[in-house]
C-alpha positions as CSV (number, residue, x, y, z in Angstrom):
1,M,0.2,-19.0,-1.1
2,A,0.1,-22.1,1.0
3,Y,0.8,-22.0,4.6
4,S,3.8,-23.8,6.1
5,N,3.4,-25.9,9.7
6,A,4.7,-22.6,11.2
7,E,2.5,-20.4,9.9
8,G,-0.5,-22.3,10.2
9,W,0.1,-22.5,14.3
10,L,1.1,-18.8,13.7
11,L,-2.6,-18.2,12.2
12,E,-3.7,-20.2,15.4
13,E,-2.1,-18.2,17.8
14,A,-3.7,-15.1,16.2
15,A,-6.5,-16.4,16.1
16,D,-6.9,-17.2,19.6
17,G,-6.1,-13.6,20.3
18,D,-2.5,-13.9,21.5
19,P,-1.0,-10.3,20.6
20,V,2.7,-11.1,19.2
21,A,1.3,-13.9,16.7
22,M,-1.2,-10.9,15.8
23,R,1.5,-8.7,15.2
24,A,3.7,-11.1,13.1
25,I,0.6,-11.9,10.8
26,S,0.2,-8.7,10.5
27,A,3.6,-7.6,9.2
28,Q,3.6,-10.8,6.8
29,P,4.9,-9.0,3.3
30,E,2.7,-9.5,0.2
31,I,5.3,-11.9,-2.0
32,A,4.1,-11.6,-5.3
33,P,2.9,-14.5,-7.2
34,H,6.4,-14.5,-9.4
35,L,8.5,-14.3,-6.6
36,Q,6.7,-17.4,-4.4
37,F,9.1,-19.6,-5.5
38,V,12.4,-17.6,-4.4
39,W,10.6,-16.6,-1.0
40,G,10.2,-20.0,-0.4
41,A,13.2,-21.3,-1.3
42,F,14.8,-18.8,1.3
43,W,13.0,-20.5,4.1
44,E,13.3,-23.9,3.1
45,L,17.4,-23.6,2.6
46,G,17.6,-21.7,5.8
47,S,18.4,-24.7,7.4
48,D,21.5,-25.6,5.5
49,R,23.4,-22.0,7.1
50,S,26.1,-22.8,8.9
51,L,25.9,-22.1,12.5
52,T,28.7,-20.4,14.3
53,M,29.3,-18.6,17.9
54,G,29.5,-15.7,16.3
55,G,25.7,-16.5,14.4
56,V,24.5,-17.7,11.2
57,G,26.3,-17.7,7.7
58,A,24.5,-17.6,4.4
59,I,23.1,-20.1,2.7
60,P,26.0,-22.3,1.0
61,F,26.1,-22.4,-2.8
62,S,26.3,-25.9,-3.0
63,S,22.4,-25.6,-1.5
64,I,21.5,-23.2,-3.8
65,D,22.5,-25.1,-6.8
66,R,21.3,-28.5,-5.3
67,Y,18.0,-27.0,-5.2
68,A,18.1,-24.9,-8.8
69,V,18.7,-28.7,-9.9
70,R,16.4,-30.5,-8.6
71,F,13.4,-27.9,-9.1
72,G,14.6,-27.7,-12.6
73,I,16.6,-24.3,-13.0
74,T,19.0,-25.3,-15.5
75,D,19.0,-22.3,-17.5
76,T,21.7,-20.3,-16.9
77,D,20.3,-16.9,-16.8
78,Q,17.7,-18.4,-14.4
79,F,20.1,-19.7,-12.5
80,T,21.9,-16.2,-12.0
81,R,18.8,-14.8,-11.0
82,F,17.8,-17.0,-8.7
83,I,21.6,-16.9,-7.2
84,R,21.0,-12.9,-7.1
85,L,17.7,-12.7,-5.4
86,L,18.6,-15.0,-2.6
87,R,22.1,-13.6,-2.0
88,Q,20.1,-10.0,-2.2
89,M,17.2,-11.5,0.3
90,D,20.4,-13.3,3.0
91,A,21.7,-9.7,3.0
92,K,19.6,-8.3,4.6
93,Y,18.3,-11.1,6.8
94,L,22.0,-11.8,8.2
95,P,22.5,-8.6,9.8
96,I,18.9,-9.1,11.3
97,A,19.6,-12.4,12.2
98,N,23.2,-12.2,13.8
99,K,22.1,-9.4,15.8
100,R,19.5,-11.2,17.4
101,S,21.9,-13.9,18.0
102,N,24.5,-11.6,19.8
């Protein structure tokens, strides 16, 4: 799996001995190859979240739909699976993200 710019930076910091970066790298989950597309989509689509005084919102349906079209997900069953996985990830992510913002 290729690293994003943020992950590359984190790897450099860990290599320099930063203990926080080292913990973050060691806690990084292993993503099965068949789920890497959805994992990447989740983090890419995160920038489309609304930000309010109450915290961050869910990834908008319209953003998920546009992303799916862009990457060729046109089959209804594939789209249903894609959005279901993203919503399940959001259900775990949002409480953590909003706890940090309060």
